[in-house]
C-alpha positions in Angstrom: -4.3 1.0 2.3 -1.0 3.3 1.7 2.0 3.3 3.8 3.3 6.1 4.5 7.1 6.9 6.1 9.5 10.4 6.5 12.8 10.9 6.8 14.4 14.1 8.2 18.0 15.7 8.9 19.3 18.3 10.8 21.7 18.7 13.1 19.6 19.6 16.3 16.7 17.6 17.7 13.2 19.1 16.6 9.3 18.1 17.1 7.3 18.8 13.5 3.8 17.9 12.8 4.3 15.9 10.1 1.7 16.4 7.1 1.7 15.3 3.1 1.7 18.6 1.1 1.2 16.7 -1.8 -2.3 14.5 -1.3 -3.2 11.2 -4.4 -6.7 10.9 -5.1 -6.4 7.4 -5.1 -5.4 4.4 -2.7 -4.7 2.0 -5.0 -3.7 1.3 -8.7 -5.7 -2.1 -10.1 -4.9 -2.8 -14.1 -7.6 -5.1 -15.4 -6.6 -7.6 -18.3 -6.2 -5.2 -21.4 -5.5 -1.9 -19.4 -1.7 -0.3 -20.3 -2.1 2.7 -18.7 -4.0 4.3 -15.2 -3.3 8.1 -13.8 -3.0 9.0 -10.3 -3.9 12.9 -9.4 -1.2 14.4 -7.2 -2.3 18.0 -5.5 -0.4 20.5 -3.9 -2.5 21.2 -0.3 0.9 23.0 0.7 1.7 26.7 0.5 5.8 25.4 -1.0 6.5 24.0 -3.9 7.2 20.4 -3.4 9.6 18.2 -6.5 7.7 14.1 -6.3 10.1 11.7 -7.5 7.7 7.7 -8.9 8.6 4.6 -9.4 6.9 1.3 -9.3 8.7 -1.5 -7.1 8.3 -4.8 -4.9 7.4 -2.1 -2.0 10.7 -3.0 -0.1 11.0 0.5 2.2 15.3 0.9 1.9 15.1 0.6 -2.1 15.0 3.5 -4.3 14.1 4.1 -7.8 17.7 2.8 -8.9 17.3 -0.6 -7.6 13.3 -0.9 -8.5 12.3 -4.2 -11.0 9.0 -4.1 -12.0 7.1 -4.2 -15.7 6.1 -0.4 -15.0 6.8 3.0 -16.0 5.8 6.1 -14.7 5.9 9.6 -16.6 7.1 12.1 -15.4 9.8 10.1 -13.0 9.7 13.4 -11.8 7.8 16.5 -11.6 7.7 20.3 -9.5 4.1 20.9 -8.4 3.6 24.3 -7.2 1.3 25.8 -4.0 -2.1 24.7 -5.4 -1.8 23.4 -8.7 -3.0 19.8 -9.6 -0.6 17.7 -12.1 -1.3 13.9 -13.5 1.3 10.7 -13.2 0.7 8.1 -15.9 1.8 4.4 -15.3 1.7 2.0 -17.6 2.8 -1.5 -18.2 1.7 -4.5 -20.9 1.9 -7.2 -18.4 4.9 -9.0 -20.4 5.8 -11.6 -18.1 3.5 -11.2 -15.3 1.8 -14.3 -13.9 -1.3 -15.5 -15.7 -3.1 -17.7 -12.9 -3.3 -14.8 -10.3 -3.2 -11.2 -9.5 0.2 -9.5 -9.7 0.9 -6.7 -6.1 3.4 -3.8 -6.6 3.7 -0.7 -5.2 3.4 3.0 -6.6 6.0 5.1 -4.7 5.5 9.2 -4.6 8.4 10.6 -3.0 7.5 14.1 -1.5 11.3 16.6 -1.4 9.8 20.4 0.0 12.5 22.9 0.0 14.9 23.2 3.0 13.5 25.1 5.6 15.0 27.0 8.1 15.2 26.7 12.1 14.7 30.4 12.8 16.4 30.8 16.5 19.3 29.2 15.1 19.0 29.2 11.2 20.2 25.7 10.7 18.1 24.4 7.2 16.3 21.4 7.9 14.6 19.2 5.1 11.7 16.7 5.7 11.2 14.4 2.5 8.0 12.3 2.4 7.2 8.6 0.9 3.9 7.1 0.5 3.7 3.8 -0.8 0.0 2.8 -3.2 -0.3 -1.1 -4.1 -0.7 -1.3 -8.3 -2.4 -4.1 -9.1 -2.5 -6.3 -12.2 -4.8 -9.0 -12.7 -4.8 -11.1 -16.0 -7.9 -12.7 -18.2 -9.5 -14.6 -15.7 -9.2 -12.8 -12.3 -11.9 -10.2 -12.3 -12.5 -7.7 -10.5 -12.7 -8.5 -6.2 -15.9 -9.1 -4.9 -17.6 -9.4 -1.6 -18.0 -13.1 -2.7 -14.5 -13.8 -2.8 -13.3 -13.5 0.0 -15.4 -16.9 0.6 -12.1 -18.0 -0.2 -10.1 -17.2 2.7 -10.5 -18.9 5.6 -8.6 -19.2 9.1 -5.9 -22.0 10.1 -4.6 -23.0 13.6 -2.1 -25.1 13.9 0.3 -25.5 16.3 -0.5 -22.1 18.7 -1.1 -19.8 15.8 -3.5 -18.8 13.6 -3.0 -18.3 10.1 -5.6 -17.0 7.2 -4.9 -18.8 3.8 -5.9 -17.1 0.9 -7.2 -19.8 -2.0 -8.0 -17.0 -4.3 -6.4 -15.7 -7.6 -6.7 -11.9 -5.4 -4.3 -9.9 -2.9 -6.3 -9.4 0.2 -5.8 -6.4 2.0 -7.0 -7.1 6.3 -7.2 -3.7 7.2 -8.5 -5.1 10.2 -8.1 -8.7 12.5 -9.4 -9.4 16.0 -9.7 -12.4 17.6 -10.9 -12.5 21.1 -8.1 -9.6 23.0 -5.6 -10.2 20.2 -6.0 -8.0 17.5 -3.6 -6.3 14.3 -4.2 -5.2 10.9 -2.3 -4.0 7.9 -1.4 -8.0 6.5 -1.6 -8.2 2.8 -2.5 -12.0 2.2 -0.9 -13.1 -1.2 -2.9 -15.6 -3.9 -3.0 -18.9 -3.1 -0.1 -18.1 0.2 -0.3 -17.9 3.8 0.1 -15.9 6.4 0.7 -15.6 10.4 -1.8 -13.6 11.8 -1.2 -14.6 15.4 1.3 -16.6 17.7 1.0 -17.8 20.7 -2.9 -18.6 20.8 -3.7 -21.3 23.2 -4.9 -24.6 21.7 -9.0 -23.5 23.5 -9.4 -21.1 21.6 -9.2 -23.0 18.6 -13.5 -22.8 16.8 -14.1 -19.7 17.7 -15.3 -16.5 15.8 -12.5 -14.2 13.6 -13.2 -10.6 12.7 -11.9 -9.2 10.1 -11.9 -6.1 7.5 -11.2 -6.5 3.9 -9.9 -3.1 1.9 -11.7 -3.4 -1.8 -10.9 -1.7 -5.2 -12.2 1.2 -4.7 -10.5 1.9 -0.7 -14.1 0.8 0.8 -14.7 -1.5 4.0 -15.8 -4.5 4.1 -16.3 -6.8 7.6 -16.5 -9.8 8.0 -16.7 -12.6 10.2 -15.6 -16.6 10.3 -14.5 -19.4 12.8 -11.4 -20.6 13.0 -10.6 -24.3 12.0 
């Protein structure tokens, strides 16, 4: 699962059908122990050239490349992709300074800047910028690949009207969907050896009921699970 933002500027209120020109070959970048470089392919499926700026950070959407703080280098940091062209990004790291007992999570930002477009009736120029964020996962020596068995280390607890997902594993577990009776949500990352609040204002009689959830794996595919809320 990746995140997507768009920003546009104009002196007029306009309506757009937003679609990224540059498509990305993956939904996440995984570094297993000993790997120092990964590649991501970018393809411009639009009919106009696009300038792309890329960097890795902690995922805060308000931050730009000048505020980035992560032990990763992206090359080239800025490139121009012509219509129909395919280009390669290289993400590199030594893993120095990262936790050795759990998976570390960062985000690859792919910021697309198309040329200015003219609004025909008025001649006003409009620039629409698109920003994708993809997970970058770094795994230390004793943390292998995420498997379906790994999800047994994820549990759900009821506490004071709230349901928390409790992750006792060394992996960042992405919950694409969670449903519990009439409650539903998604797009939640539960960090290693931590808990995240999933639902609140849940009546106590709902405790011990079944919760259904979907996990995104390393390939970007989905695994479905059920568990009892304790």
